[in-house]
Structures are given as structure tokens and as C-alpha cells.
C-alpha positions in Angstrom: -12.9 1.5 10.7 -13.6 1.4 7.0 -13.1 -2.0 5.5 -10.7 -1.4 2.5 -11.2 -3.3 -0.8 -8.1 -5.3 -1.5 -6.4 -5.8 -4.9 -7.5 -8.3 -7.4 -6.0 -11.7 -7.3 -2.5 -11.9 -8.3 -1.0 -15.4 -9.1 2.5 -16.3 -10.4 2.2 -17.9 -13.7 4.1 -20.7 -15.3 4.4 -18.6 -18.4 7.5 -17.0 -16.8 9.4 -20.1 -18.4 11.5 -21.5 -15.6 8.6 -21.3 -13.2 6.8 -24.7 -12.7 3.0 -25.2 -12.9 2.3 -24.0 -9.3 0.3 -21.0 -8.3 -0.2 -19.2 -4.9 -1.7 -16.1 -3.7 -0.8 -13.8 -0.8 -3.7 -13.6 1.8 -3.8 -9.8 1.2 -5.0 -10.3 -2.3 -8.2 -12.3 -2.1 -10.9 -10.0 -3.1 -13.8 -9.2 -0.8 -16.6 -6.6 -0.6 -17.0 -4.4 2.5 -19.1 -5.6 5.3 -18.5 -6.8 8.8 -17.9 -10.5 9.4 -15.2 -13.1 8.8 -12.0 -14.2 10.4 -9.2 -16.9 10.3 -11.1 -19.9 8.8 -12.7 -21.9 11.7 -10.8 -20.2 14.4 -11.8 -19.0 17.8 -12.5 -15.6 19.3 -9.5 -14.1 21.1 -10.1 -12.6 24.6 -8.8 -9.2 25.7 -4.9 -9.0 26.0 -4.6 -12.5 24.7 -2.3 -11.3 21.9 -0.9 -8.1 23.0 1.8 -8.2 20.3 -0.9 -8.3 17.5 -1.5 -5.1 15.6 -3.9 -4.4 12.5 -2.4 -2.4 9.6 -4.7 -0.4 7.4 -2.5 0.5 4.3 -3.4 3.4 2.0 -1.8 4.0 -1.5 -2.0 7.0 -3.7 -3.2 5.1 -6.7 -4.2 1.7 -5.8 -7.0 0.8 -3.3 -6.3 0.3 0.4 -5.8 -3.1 2.0 -5.6 -4.7 5.5 -2.8 -6.8 7.0 -1.6 -7.9 10.3 1.8 -7.4 12.0 3.7 -8.0 15.3 5.3 -5.6 17.7 8.8 -6.6 18.4 10.0 -3.4 20.2 8.8 0.0 21.5 9.3 1.4 17.9 9.2 -1.4 15.4 6.4 -3.6 14.0 7.3 -6.6 11.7 5.1 -7.6 8.8 5.2 -9.0 5.2 6.9 -7.2 2.3 3.8 -8.0 0.1 1.8 -5.7 2.8 4.0 -2.7 2.6 4.7 -3.0 -1.1 3.0 -0.1 -3.0 1.7 1.6 0.1 2.1 5.4 0.8 1.2 5.1 4.6 -0.5 2.8 7.2 -2.6 3.2 10.3 -1.6 0.9 13.0 -4.1 -0.4 15.5 -2.7 -1.4 18.7 -4.4 -3.5 21.5 -7.6 -4.3 19.7 -9.6 -7.4 20.3 -12.5 -5.8 18.5 -11.0 -4.5 15.4 -12.7 -1.3 15.5 -11.8 -0.5 19.0 -8.1 -0.3 19.4 -6.6 1.2 22.6 -4.8 3.7 20.1 -3.6 4.2 16.5 -0.6 5.6 14.9 -0.3 6.8 11.4 3.1 6.0 9.8 4.4 7.2 6.4 6.2 4.8 3.9 9.3 6.7 4.6 9.5 4.7 7.7 8.9 1.3 6.1 12.0 -1.0 5.7 11.0 -3.4 3.3 13.7 -6.1 2.3 15.9 -4.9 -0.5 15.8 -8.2 -2.1 12.1 -8.9 -1.8 10.7 -10.7 -5.0 7.0 -10.9 -5.5 7.2 -13.5 -8.2 8.8 -16.3 -6.0 7.9 -14.8 -2.7 11.6 -14.4 -1.8 12.3 -12.2 1.3 8.6 -11.4 2.1 9.5 -9.3 5.1 9.3 -5.6 6.2 9.9 -3.5 9.3 7.8 -0.4 10.2 9.5 2.2 12.4 6.9 3.7 14.7 6.8 6.4 17.4 7.7 4.9 20.7 4.9 3.0 22.4 4.4 2.4 26.2 3.8 -1.4 26.9 0.8 -2.6 28.8 -1.2 -5.7 29.3 -2.8 -4.9 26.0 0.1 -3.7 24.0 3.4 -5.6 24.3 6.2 -7.1 22.1 6.5 -10.7 21.2 10.0 -12.4 21.6 12.2 -13.2 18.5 13.7 -16.7 18.3 17.1 -17.0 19.9 20.0 -17.3 17.5 20.5 -20.8 18.8 17.3 -21.9 17.4 18.2 -20.8 13.9 18.4 -24.6 12.7 15.2 -25.5 14.2 12.6 -26.8 11.6 9.7 -26.8 14.3 8.2 -29.6 12.3 5.3 -31.4 14.2 5.1 -28.5 16.7 1.7 -26.7 17.1 2.0 -22.9 16.6 -0.8 -20.2 16.8 -1.7 -17.9 14.1 -3.9 -14.8 14.6 -5.5 -12.0 12.8 -8.7 -10.5 11.5 -8.9 -12.4 8.1 -11.9 -14.0 6.5 -13.8 -17.0 8.2 -14.3 -18.9 4.9 -13.9 -18.7 1.2 -17.5 -17.3 0.9 -17.0 -14.6 3.6 -17.3 -10.9 2.5 -15.1 -9.1 4.9 -12.3 -9.0 7.4 -13.3 -9.8 10.9 -14.8 -7.7 13.7 -13.1 -9.8 16.5 -9.6 -11.1 16.6 -9.3 -14.7 15.7 -6.7 -17.4 16.4 -6.1 -20.9 15.2 -3.7 -23.7 16.2 -1.6 -25.0 13.1 0.8 -27.7 12.9 4.1 -27.1 11.2 4.9 -29.5 8.5 8.2 -30.2 6.6 9.1 -28.3 3.5 9.3 -31.6 1.7 5.6 -31.8 2.3 4.9 -28.3 1.5 6.7 -28.5 -1.8 4.1 -31.1 -3.1 1.7 -28.2 -3.2 4.0 -25.2 -4.1 7.1 -24.9 -6.2 10.6 -25.6 -4.9 11.3 -22.0 -5.9 8.7 -20.8 -3.5 9.2 -23.3 -0.5 12.8 -22.5 0.3 14.6 -22.9 3.5 13.5 -19.3 4.5 9.8 -20.5 4.5 7.9 -22.4 7.0 4.6 -24.1 6.2 1.8 -25.4 8.2 -1.0 -28.0 7.5 -4.7 -26.7 7.2 -6.9 -29.7 8.1 -10.6 -29.5 8.4 -10.6 -25.9 6.9 -8.5 -24.4 9.7 -6.1 -21.8 8.0 -5.0 -18.3 7.5 -7.1 -16.4 5.0 -7.4 -12.9 3.3 -6.7 -10.2 5.8 -4.2 -12.2 7.9 -1.2 -11.3 5.7 1.9 -10.1 7.6 0.6 -11.4 10.9 2.3 -13.7 13.4 2.7 -17.3 13.8 3.9 -17.9 17.3 5.2 -20.8 19.3 5.4 -20.6 23.0 5.4 -16.9 23.0 8.0 -16.6 20.3 7.5 -15.2 16.7 8.5 -17.9 14.3 6.6 -16.9 11.1 4.9 -14.1 9.0 1.8 -14.9 7.1 3.0 -14.9 3.6 0.9 -17.1 1.0 -1.7 -19.8 0.4 -3.5 -21.6 -2.3 -5.3 -19.6 -5.0 -8.0 -22.3 -4.7 -9.0 -20.9 -1.4 -8.4 -20.9 2.2 -10.5 -24.1 3.0 -9.1 -26.4 0.5 -6.5 -28.1 2.7 -3.5 -26.9 1.1 -0.8 -25.8 3.2 -0.2 -22.1 4.3 3.1 -20.5 3.9 5.0 -18.1 6.2 8.2 -16.2 6.3 10.5 -18.1 8.6 11.7 -15.5 11.1 14.8 -17.4 12.1 16.2 -16.9 8.6 16.1 -13.1 9.1 17.3 -12.5 12.6 20.4 -10.7 11.3 18.5 -8.6 8.9 16.1 -7.6 11.7 19.0 -6.7 14.1 20.8 -4.8 11.3 17.7 -2.7 10.5 16.1 -2.1 13.8 18.6 -3.0 16.5 16.2 -5.6 17.8 
């Protein structure tokens, strides 16, 4: 598969007046040049069928360059990803059942007319960074299957102190030059929003965000945007943002908190 160039770094600026002096960057937006290599920083190689809910998303745009994101299968005909991944795209090629990124079990091409991006997505303060992609129906197998959404009863769980797993084909380090050939995963510990807000603005770290610690340069990175953060086989987060200083600097990584959007998901997908 062609490795797409991503957009130039886009950082929220304090010049907006009410915004504090805190920057962030979507993992989609760290620039790289095309070559094979790179993954979640300091992660491990996934084995076949380990993450059957993980999909790769190769977005195209009519004017802008294309970009790579991740997503999660939540039903036979819906994929969940980040709004900053679908924003500005005209279509997407969905890669199903891949461990080696270039060797999916099959692909589907979906037009932006089947994107359901949150109507109140705000790229400046990362509000409502969530989108659905309606797909032709897929048949589940050991390689391609859905991930469970949290129960309504867990909506008030903070998950603080629990270890969740992030997966994707993002960069291996801040000096890496391309998205990964092999699917990677890393275990990350959920931290409190009070700890996360020490690195990012309280306008960004709201109750609808979940953050993880990134010790020893273990983190999500460019190319992981929109991908899953899973806890015991349940999707609790969607990769959303990190520090503009890099993936290995030890700053928290931010995810859209899925429990905050269960009603929105149900209203728009029936799931």
C-alpha cells in the first residue's frame, strides 16, 4: 500500500485569547516521509488475529494529501474512529484483518457521504473527536470481528490505574520516517484527568477525554489516530492527541472517552 504523506503539524495556539499556553497535536498530523518502518513507540508486534477489531484507514482528499488512521469495528457495518481523521476527507479505503499492514484480508472503499462525524466536533479544543463510518456489511471471522462497547452502567468509571492496550501502525519513534509494516500494540496505564491537565489545557482535558501515562517512551504516535484503546476486550478510548514535542517525551496521550458517547453512537448507528 502506498504510504501517504500527512498534513503539516497543526497546533492550537494561545493567541486565540481565551486559550491557555498549552499545545497539542493529533497523531495524524506529525509529518513523515514515505518508507516502510515505524510503529507505536516501543511497542510489540501483534500476532495474527490478536486484534480482529482493528482496521487501517487510508483517507483521500480532493485537495489535501492523504493520511493514515486507525479505527475499530463495532458492528457488521460500522467502524468507529476520530473526527480529526474523517475531517476533510473525500473517501477512505478500509483495511480489514491485517497484521501486516499491506496484506489485509480484504478492503472496502467508502465515500465521505457515509461518514457520520460528530456535528459539534471542534478542532481547536478537541471537543467531540469522534466519527462513525458506515460500511457495506462484513462477515465476521477469527481475523475480522467487532469489539464490545462499554455498558451503560460503566459510564461513570474513570478507569484510573487500570492498564489498557492501544494498537495501530503508527511510528516507532520521533525520528522514524513512516507508518508501520506490522501491527503494533502497547500496554498503557490510565491516569486521572487532574494529572493530565498538568500537561494540557482544562479546555482540552474535559470529562469526555481519557488520558494515559507514557513512561519509558511507550506511547501512541503518528498513524495511530482514531485507533482503539481497549480494556478487557472493551473499547474505552479513541486515539485523539498527544504532545507536539513528540511521542517519546513522556507527556500523556489523550483519547476520546467512549463512555461519554454511547448515546451518540446508538443514535447514529443503532449499536
